[in-house]
TIFI-471108 format. One line per field, with one value per residue (C-alpha): z, y, x; residue in three letters; residue number from 1. Coordinates in pm, 1 decimal. Layout:
<nodes>
up c(Z	...)
north c(Y	...)
east c(X	...)
resn c(Ala	...)
resi c(NUM	...)
</nodes>
This chain:
<nodes>
up c(15.7	-81.7	-202.1	-439.2	-283.6	-448.5	-232.8	105.3	292.4	249.3	289.7	612.7	774.0	697.2	796.7	1143.5	1400.3	1218.8	1431.9	1537.6	1377.5	1231.5	1040.3	1032.8	667.1	840.0	1189.5	1494.3	1610.3	1965.3	2341.3	2398.5	2689.6	2714.3	2929.8	2935.7	3192.6	3363.0	3352.8	3772.6	3978.5	3640.4	3586.5	3793.2	3750.5	3935.2	4057.7	3798.3	3476.5	3450.8	3290.1	2954.2	2766.1	2480.3	2221.0	2015.3	1914.9	2281.7	2424.2	2640.3	2851.3	2866.4	2845.3	3053.5	2930.4	3095.3	3053.6	2903.3	3164.2	3054.0	3448.5	3511.0	3391.7	3601.9	3391.9	3422.9	3364.6	3233.8	3465.0	3286.9	3371.3	3131.5	3168.7	3005.4	2955.6	2514.8	2216.9	2244.0	2005.0	2272.5	2074.0	2161.2	2167.6	2215.8	2042.0	1813.2	1850.8	1678.4	2044.6	2122.7	2184.5	1885.1	2098.2	2360.6	2539.3	2587.8	2796.6	2749.8	3040.2	2843.2	2995.8	2747.0	2948.8	2920.4	2548.6	2463.2	2146.7	2063.5	1920.9	1756.9	1927.7	1646.2	1358.9	1364.1	1653.0	1727.5	1628.1	1747.2	1682.4	1735.4	1933.5	1859.6	1929.9	2250.1	2465.0	2806.6	3140.2	3284.3	3579.2	3687.8	3647.3	3535.6	3127.0	2956.9	3051.3	2904.5	3009.1	3076.9	3038.1	2642.2	2490.2	2242.4	2248.2	2338.1	2629.3	2657.0	2653.1	2790.9	2695.2	2635.7	2564.4	2395.7	2454.7	2241.3	2198.7	1914.4	1946.2	1650.7	1512.5	1312.7	1007.6	876.9	958.7	754.3	848.3	905.4	1107.1	848.7	816.2	776.1	434.8	144.7	-35.9	-390.2	-169.6	-189.1	-583.0	-545.7	-730.8	-556.6	-697.8	-812.0	-747.1	-616.2	-264.9	-131.2	69.7	228.5	383.9	699.6	1016.5	1262.3	1514.3	1362.4	1506.5	1259.8	1273.1	1149.5	855.8	989.1	1274.2	1221.1	1402.2	1359.4	1343.8	1423.9	1162.3	1248.4	946.7	740.9	473.4	642.0	929.4	1248.3	1073.4	1101.0	891.2	981.0	889.8	820.8	868.0	521.9	499.2	338.3	482.8	533.2	591.4	764.7	727.7	872.2	1200.0	1503.5	1773.0	1803.3	2007.2	1998.7	2059.5	1802.7	1772.1	1947.5	1772.3	1740.3	1574.6	1361.2	1415.5	1675.1	1694.9	1621.1	1545.5	1492.2	1173.3	1127.5	914.1	1003.7	732.3	409.1	413.8	261.3	506.9	779.7	582.9	657.8	382.5	291.5	80.6	42.6	-31.2	-106.7	-60.4	-186.5	-509.8	-442.5	-516.1	-499.9	-235.9	-367.8	-450.0	-138.5	76.4	-141.9	-105.2	324.9	309.5	83.8	355.8	164.5	195.4	29.4	-224.2	-140.6	-139.8	-414.5	-652.9	-674.6	-927.3	-923.8	-1163.0	-1288.2	-954.1	-956.3	-1169.6)
north c(10.0	222.1	598.9	786.7	1107.4	1387.3	1667.9	1460.6	1561.9	1881.5	1862.1	1683.7	1930.8	2193.3	2063.8	1923.7	2083.1	2133.6	2182.2	1875.3	1993.9	1793.8	1858.2	1576.1	1571.7	1583.7	1809.6	1617.9	1735.7	1676.2	1859.3	2092.9	2183.7	2479.3	2570.4	2871.2	2948.1	3213.4	3011.5	2951.1	2614.7	2474.7	2631.7	2526.7	2636.9	2680.8	3074.0	2991.4	3019.3	3410.4	3624.0	3810.5	3993.4	4071.4	3860.9	3981.1	3558.6	3509.4	3352.6	3506.1	3825.8	3670.7	3356.0	3204.1	3183.1	3003.0	2895.8	2559.6	2371.0	2018.6	1858.3	1893.8	1903.5	2172.9	2139.8	2378.4	2152.0	2218.1	2009.0	1948.0	1679.7	1405.7	1346.8	958.4	708.6	757.4	932.3	1322.5	1533.4	1750.2	2069.9	2361.4	2751.9	2971.2	3294.3	3228.4	3418.7	3339.0	3338.3	3095.5	2733.6	2569.3	2215.2	2238.5	1934.9	1883.8	1605.8	1466.3	1172.0	912.0	651.6	370.7	630.0	1010.6	1087.2	1350.3	1577.0	1843.8	2197.5	2434.5	2740.7	2997.2	2867.8	2805.0	3063.9	3217.2	2921.5	2591.8	2299.9	1979.3	1709.7	1436.0	1226.0	1045.0	784.6	972.8	865.9	974.8	1257.6	1557.5	1558.7	1728.1	1576.5	1807.5	1946.9	2225.4	2069.1	2304.2	1967.9	2059.9	2152.0	2340.6	2724.6	3016.5	3048.8	2763.9	2904.7	2764.4	2962.7	2731.6	2347.7	2272.5	1887.8	1780.9	1437.0	1251.7	887.5	856.2	1179.3	1258.6	964.8	1082.9	1219.8	1268.1	1041.8	1251.2	1645.8	1872.5	2104.7	1783.3	1843.0	2060.0	1944.7	1846.0	1552.9	1377.1	1305.8	1176.1	891.1	526.0	343.8	34.4	-61.0	186.1	328.7	685.4	733.4	1055.8	1207.1	1311.0	1347.6	1067.1	1072.1	1261.9	1160.2	909.2	903.8	627.7	733.2	577.7	363.6	5.8	-283.7	-263.5	-574.7	-485.5	-499.4	-608.8	-735.8	-651.8	-477.8	-275.1	-280.2	-206.2	-61.3	-100.0	-288.9	-85.1	-296.9	18.7	-17.2	-60.0	-342.6	-189.2	-245.9	44.7	-7.6	189.8	156.4	256.0	351.1	405.6	298.5	183.6	393.7	107.5	-261.7	-518.8	-614.4	-279.7	-85.8	274.2	586.5	841.5	1053.2	865.0	835.9	490.4	564.8	726.8	766.2	665.4	439.5	90.9	-212.2	-151.7	201.0	491.7	756.9	867.0	869.6	711.6	454.8	405.3	175.5	100.9	-296.8	-376.9	-787.2	-838.0	-542.2	-241.4	49.7	415.0	588.4	973.4	1052.6	945.4	1203.4	1466.9	1428.3	1420.0	1747.8	1918.6	1829.0	1645.9	1323.3	1040.5	845.0	482.5	282.2	45.7	306.4	402.9	307.1	61.8	176.7	530.0	617.4	409.6	524.4)
east c(24.5	280.4	238.1	409.1	438.3	494.6	419.3	364.7	645.2	588.8	230.8	268.4	549.4	309.5	-27.5	166.4	42.8	-313.5	-600.6	-845.9	-1149.1	-1430.6	-1765.5	-2012.9	-2197.6	-2505.3	-2633.8	-2652.5	-3015.0	-2989.3	-2944.4	-2639.6	-2418.4	-2239.6	-1972.7	-1757.4	-1488.5	-1748.8	-2014.6	-2020.9	-1940.6	-1895.3	-1510.3	-1156.4	-829.5	-503.3	-374.2	-108.0	-376.0	-486.5	-774.6	-778.1	-1018.1	-798.4	-923.4	-1197.4	-1271.2	-1331.8	-1631.3	-1821.1	-1634.6	-1299.7	-1127.1	-836.6	-454.9	-148.4	229.0	356.0	468.6	663.0	687.8	284.7	-95.5	-219.7	-502.4	-835.2	-1178.9	-1466.9	-1759.1	-2105.5	-2408.1	-2354.7	-2783.2	-2702.1	-2465.8	-2396.0	-2200.1	-2112.0	-1958.7	-1668.4	-1599.8	-1419.7	-1411.7	-1049.4	-930.1	-619.7	-368.2	31.2	138.4	-20.6	17.7	74.2	-23.3	-276.9	-363.2	-749.3	-814.7	-1202.3	-1280.8	-1415.8	-1558.5	-1363.2	-1093.7	-904.5	-837.0	-603.0	-638.4	-357.6	-491.1	-277.7	-460.1	-258.4	-585.0	-926.9	-984.7	-1351.5	-1507.1	-1596.1	-1344.1	-1458.3	-1232.4	-1466.2	-1758.5	-1650.0	-1853.9	-1975.7	-2053.2	-2378.0	-2304.6	-2182.8	-1778.3	-1534.4	-1545.3	-1310.9	-929.1	-712.0	-380.7	-101.6	156.9	316.7	613.7	440.4	520.8	300.4	-3.4	-240.6	-593.8	-947.4	-1273.2	-1529.2	-1684.6	-2001.6	-2085.0	-2368.8	-2545.9	-2476.2	-2647.5	-2869.7	-2768.8	-2426.6	-2501.4	-2137.0	-1794.7	-1469.6	-1193.4	-929.8	-1000.8	-1098.5	-811.8	-544.3	-608.5	-691.5	-1021.2	-766.5	-617.5	-945.9	-974.2	-645.4	-556.9	-402.8	-63.0	-253.7	-568.8	-889.9	-808.8	-682.0	-334.0	-401.5	-43.9	-103.7	166.8	215.2	-51.0	-348.5	-661.7	-857.4	-1230.7	-1533.9	-1706.9	-1992.0	-2133.3	-2079.8	-1876.9	-1473.2	-1220.0	-861.2	-563.0	-257.5	-71.1	311.4	102.0	-148.2	28.2	-204.2	-570.8	-943.6	-1166.1	-1495.5	-1834.3	-2073.9	-2439.1	-2455.8	-2218.5	-1987.8	-1615.8	-1417.2	-1057.3	-805.1	-448.5	-93.7	-236.2	68.5	-229.2	-561.4	-845.2	-1112.9	-1103.9	-1225.0	-1540.3	-1639.0	-1951.3	-1856.2	-2055.3	-1995.9	-1668.1	-1576.9	-1192.2	-1103.3	-729.8	-394.7	-226.0	129.9	367.5	338.9	285.8	431.2	413.1	725.6	583.9	300.6	-26.0	-387.0	-469.0	-826.0	-1023.3	-1399.0	-1527.2	-1845.2	-1785.8	-1512.5	-1513.8	-1300.1	-1500.2	-1304.9	-1342.6	-1292.9	-1596.0	-1732.7	-1456.4	-1542.0	-1866.0	-1794.5	-1531.0	-1846.4	-2075.1	-2355.4	-2431.5	-2210.3	-2239.9	-2371.5	-2090.1	-2241.9	-2266.3	-1880.4	-1703.9	-1451.5	-1163.1	-1045.8	-902.2	-590.9	-205.6)
resn c(Met	Arg	Lys	Arg	Tyr	Leu	Arg	Gly	Cys	Val	Leu	Ala	Thr	Ala	Val	Ala	Met	Ala	Ala	Ala	Ile	Leu	Thr	Pro	Ala	Thr	Ala	Ala	Ser	Ala	Ala	Thr	Thr	Ile	Val	Asp	Asn	Asp	Thr	Ala	Gly	Arg	Phe	Thr	Ala	Ser	Gly	Asn	Trp	Gly	Ser	Ser	Ala	Trp	Ser	Ser	Gln	Arg	Tyr	Gly	Ala	Asn	Tyr	Met	Phe	Ala	Ser	Pro	Asp	Thr	Ser	Ala	Ser	Asp	Ala	Ala	Trp	Tyr	Lys	Ala	Asp	Ile	Pro	Ala	Ala	Gly	Asn	Tyr	Gln	Val	Glu	Val	Trp	Tyr	Pro	Ala	Asp	Ala	Gly	Tyr	Asn	Asp	Ser	Thr	Pro	Phe	Val	Val	Val	Ala	Ser	Ser	Gly	Ser	Gln	Thr	Val	Arg	Val	Asn	Gln	Arg	Ala	Asn	Gly	Gly	Arg	Trp	Val	Ser	Leu	Gly	Val	Phe	Pro	Leu	Ala	Ala	Gly	Asp	Tyr	Asn	Val	Val	Gly	Val	Ser	Arg	Trp	Thr	Thr	Gly	Thr	Gly	Tyr	Val	Val	Ala	Asp	Ala	Val	Arg	Ile	Thr	Ser	Ser	Ser	Gly	Gly	Thr	Glu	Phe	Ser	Met	Pro	Leu	Pro	Arg	Thr	Ala	Leu	Pro	Arg	Ser	Glu	Tyr	Asp	Asp	Pro	His	His	Asp	Tyr	Pro	Ala	Ile	Asp	Leu	Pro	Val	Pro	Thr	Gly	Thr	Ala	Ala	Tyr	Ala	Val	Arg	Ala	Gly	Thr	Val	Thr	Arg	Ile	Asn	Asp	Ser	Ser	Cys	Gly	Gln	Gly	Ile	Asn	Leu	Thr	Gly	Thr	Asp	Gly	Ala	Ile	Tyr	Thr	Tyr	Cys	His	Phe	Ser	Ala	Trp	Ser	Val	Ala	Ser	Gly	Ala	Thr	Val	Thr	Ala	Gly	Gln	Arg	Ile	Gly	Ser	Thr	Gly	Asn	Thr	Gly	Asn	Ser	Thr	Gly	Pro	His	Leu	His	Phe	Gly	Ile	Arg	Thr	Gly	Thr	Val	Arg	Arg	Cys	Pro	Gln	Asn	Phe	Leu	Leu	Ala	Leu	Tyr	Asp	Asn	Val	Thr	Pro	Pro	Ala	Ala	Thr	Ser	Leu	Pro	Thr	Ser	Gly	Cys	Ser	Tyr)
resi c(1	2	3	4	5	6	7	8	9	10	11	12	13	14	15	16	17	18	19	20	21	22	23	24	25	26	27	28	29	30	31	32	33	34	35	36	37	38	39	40	41	42	43	44	45	46	47	48	49	50	51	52	53	54	55	56	57	58	59	60	61	62	63	64	65	66	67	68	69	70	71	72	73	74	75	76	77	78	79	80	81	82	83	84	85	86	87	88	89	90	91	92	93	94	95	96	97	98	99	100	101	102	103	104	105	106	107	108	109	110	111	112	113	114	115	116	117	118	119	120	121	122	123	124	125	126	127	128	129	130	131	132	133	134	135	136	137	138	139	140	141	142	143	144	145	146	147	148	149	150	151	152	153	154	155	156	157	158	159	160	161	162	163	164	165	166	167	168	169	170	171	172	173	174	175	176	177	178	179	180	181	182	183	184	185	186	187	188	189	190	191	192	193	194	195	196	197	198	199	200	201	202	203	204	205	206	207	208	209	210	211	212	213	214	215	216	217	218	219	220	221	222	223	224	225	226	227	228	229	230	231	232	233	234	235	236	237	238	239	240	241	242	243	244	245	246	247	248	249	250	251	252	253	254	255	256	257	258	259	260	261	262	263	264	265	266	267	268	269	270	271	272	273	274	275	276	277	278	279	280	281	282	283	284	285	286	287	288	289	290	291	292	293	294	295	296	297	298	299	300	301	302	303	304	305	306	307	308	309	310	311)
</nodes>
């Protein structure tokens, strides 16, 4: 599953610190909780955190900031009352500035274990930026933290979080953070059969494109990967992970993080190999991915072409 990289290395460097943003193809319709740093009883931070109203991109009256620390987390926490166990989309709001941190760790206390997503706070400010979809337990507790433990440079910023139930809501999702690659990368041909190679740095979040059941792959060709059997019966294959985020046999929802990209298996550089099969027939995924990028419902897997997308 090698790719002829003409632009991959340059592009991978350019997007290495891209913010983790995910835009579903269809919007979830469910209860939403927003917690600002000024929400009474819902935000806590140590005295190492300061308050500022300098940026007009802030959510509410102000936001919190702190210097990075390579020895301790000293997280600022957002507390939320999760009404029922389930899958929730977690988004963050922050002002962006060239002096803010390029690798701010956001910690989500998922029921499957805490997960850290790093965000470049020099980009995508003044808007909701999705960390992904996570399984959350019911209860009133600290759900999202902003950690100071980073080797990135610049202030880490804590402003607001938004938590939305996605159970039964979001039907499709991009396989990578939206800012990881430009649209033009999603129509590239594969080197020898219907599939696509997407050049992204090791550790980039990989998401389930739709709901289904996952089976782990671990071989010399794919490396660490996932076969996602979608609710439509098609198989969506991800290869060359550096790590899995879900167990084999797990049921996942669209937008749920299933792994981290890497360079395992038969690979000449960090990237995500993505393919679609219906039965034993390989399908060209380019039109499917372009539709996701454009926020429209993608074509059915069975309607995707079987040729014309390889060298």
